[in-house]
Structure formats: C-alpha cells, structure tokens
N, C-alpha and C positions, 0 to 999 in steps of 0.2 A: 360303535354304533350299536346298539339294543335289538335279541331278536322280536322280530313278532308276533306277539302272540294267536292262533289259528280262533275267531268267534266263529264259535254254530249258537241256532237260536233256541231254542227247547218247544217240540209243541204243544207241552202245555203252558206254561206260562207266559210265551212267547217273547218271554228277554235273552240280547245277547249275550253267550256267558261264553270264557278262557274251556275249548273245544276239551279241553281237559280234565275242567271237575263235572261232564256230564255225563249221561249215561248213552250206550251207541243200539240204538234194534238194525240187523241189515237183516236183507234182503241177493242171498247168494244168489249168483245165472241162474242157481236151477230155482227158486223160489223157493226159498228155503228161511224160516227165519229165524234169526238167534241174533243173544246180547253181546255187545265186542268189548272189552275194556279196553281192547292194548292199543282201539282203532286203527287196524290193520287192514281188518275182513277181509278179503272182496265183494264188492255188492253196495248196494243201496243202502246209503244209513240215513236211522233221522235218531232227534240223541232228543233226552225230557234229561228232568236233572233231578240229581238224586233227594228228591220226598216224596211223600204218600200226595200232599196236593196236586205236586204239578203227575203226579200219576194220573190219581182220578178226573183229573182239570181237562190232558190229550187223550182217554178211554171216552170222558163223557163227549164229548166231540169226535171224535173221531179222529183227531189228530193222524195219526199215527197211522188205522187203513190208506189216509187222503194221498198222504207222501211215499209208503211206500207200493201202494197202490195193489195192495192187498190185506185178504182179511188177517189180521191176530190173533193167535188165538190162544186162548186159557190161561194157558203153561209157561208161553212168555211170557204177558203176562202177573200169570201166579214168582217166573220166579226175577220177575222185578222188584215186583213188590218186596220178596224176600232181601234181598241184593240188597232195599234198601234201609225193611230193619236191622237186617246183618251191619252195617253202617258202609254204605261201600266207599273205596280208599283204595 
C-alpha cells in the first residue's frame, strides 16, 4: 500500500501541495515566529510555496498573520525572500 503524502495549503496561492514542497512558518508556544525547514518545530504552522509570487500574495492579504494570529516581523519576510532567492531545497 503506497504511503499517504501529507498535503498542506499555501497561504499565498491557496493551492494544496505536498508538505515537503512548502516552507513552514511556525509560531512557538512562546509566541516567537521562525522558519521551520524540517517540519518538526513545536507550535502552530502556516505554509507558503517557495516562490516569491506566493509570498507577495500572502504578505499583501496578511494571510500568514491571520493563520498564526500574530503580526509577522519584517525580518521573517526577509528570511523567506532570501531562502526563495537561494533556491530552497
């Protein structure tokens, strides 16, 4: 029996994609925001595709803020952009 692939929705384009293809932004129980590339960090997660267009849409609609119920610092958006430009893999 084939293994089930976990799917998550991108906050930018709203498409369902395999969890491994997305970048996870996580809010820890201490209300700290960070990027989680392993998908194992504790806390509430929101996902975004590793391309700048999805990040722009998510940022414009404030989708990450709404799904994590906290304001996202500029440095997190900066880190996301750097990862996307570096070709997150």
